C-alpha positions in Angstrom: -77.8 106.8 -110.3 -76.8 103.4 -109.1 -79.0 101.8 -111.6 -77.3 103.5 -114.3 -73.9 102.9 -113.1 -74.7 99.1 -112.7 -76.9 99.1 -115.8 -79.8 97.7 -113.8 -83.2 98.3 -115.0 -85.0 100.4 -112.1 -88.2 98.5 -112.5 -86.3 95.1 -112.2 -84.7 96.5 -108.8 -88.1 97.6 -107.5 -89.6 94.3 -108.3 -86.9 92.4 -106.5 -87.5 94.6 -103.4 -91.1 94.1 -103.6 -90.9 90.4 -103.9 -88.8 90.2 -100.5 -91.4 92.0 -98.5 -92.9 89.3 -96.5 -94.3 89.3 -92.8 -94.2 85.3 -92.9 -90.7 85.5 -94.1 -89.6 88.1 -91.7 -91.2 86.7 -88.5 -90.2 83.2 -89.3 -86.7 83.6 -89.8 -85.6 86.4 -87.5 -81.9 86.0 -88.2 -82.2 85.9 -91.9 -80.6 88.3 -94.4 -83.3 89.2 -96.5 -85.3 91.2 -94.0 -84.4 94.7 -95.2 -87.3 95.1 -97.7 -89.7 94.3 -94.9 -88.0 96.6 -92.4 -88.4 99.3 -95.1 -92.1 98.4 -95.5 -92.8 98.5 -91.6 -91.0 101.8 -91.4 -93.2 103.2 -94.2 -96.2 101.8 -92.4 -95.2 103.6 -89.3 -94.8 106.8 -91.0 -97.5 106.9 -93.5 -100.3 104.4 -92.3 -102.7 107.1 -91.1 -102.9 108.5 -94.7 -104.4 105.1 -96.0 -107.9 103.6 -95.2 -107.1 100.3 -93.1 -110.1 98.4 -91.3 -108.3 98.5 -87.9 -110.6 95.9 -86.4 -109.8 93.5 -89.3 -106.1 94.4 -88.9 -106.0 93.7 -85.3 -107.8 90.4 -85.8 -105.5 88.9 -88.4 -102.3 90.4 -86.9 -103.3 88.7 -83.6 -103.9 85.4 -85.5 -100.7 85.9 -87.5 -98.5 86.5 -84.4 -100.0 83.8 -82.1 -99.5 81.3 -85.0 -96.0 82.4 -85.8 -94.9 82.5 -82.2 -96.1 79.1 -81.4 -94.5 77.6 -84.5 -91.0 79.5 -84.1 -90.9 78.4 -80.5 -91.2 74.8 -81.6 -88.2 75.2 -83.6 -87.3 73.3 -86.8 -87.7 74.1 -90.3 -88.4 77.8 -91.1 -90.6 76.9 -94.0 -93.4 75.7 -91.7 -93.9 79.0 -89.8 -93.6 81.1 -93.0 -96.1 78.7 -94.8 -98.6 79.2 -91.9 -98.0 82.9 -92.0 -98.6 83.2 -95.6 -101.9 81.3 -95.2 -103.0 84.0 -92.4 -102.0 86.6 -94.8 -104.1 85.0 -97.7 -107.0 84.7 -95.3 -106.6 88.4 -94.3 -106.4 89.4 -98.0 -109.4 87.5 -98.8 -111.3 89.3 -95.7 -110.1 92.7 -96.9 -111.4 92.1 -100.5 -114.7 90.8 -99.3 -115.2 93.7 -97.1 -114.3 96.0 -100.1 -116.7 94.4 -102.2 -119.5 94.6 -99.6 -118.6 98.3 -99.5 -118.9 98.8 -103.1 -122.0 96.6 -103.9 -123.9 98.0 -100.7 -123.4 101.5 -102.2 -124.5 101.1 -105.7 
């Protein structure tokens, strides 16, 4: 309804929302104003995560790395871009590990 009133294409609004979901951005700039999409995502995970297949061991490993990296850099203070960049690297490494694990699952079961 709001999209119609303001003549906004829903897919554009949804893409803008998705583009703002960022663990690195969220945790490296705790006082920033662009956190709401990530809050929404975290709330969704809290409610729905059990319905999705997640490698808990891999998740715990990378969340631990992510948290310790960002905590150290945020405590050092300074430019928010440095912790966010470091967080994005951890997220990229996590994604690569997840994709490698899924590929192994597929190829091992051929």
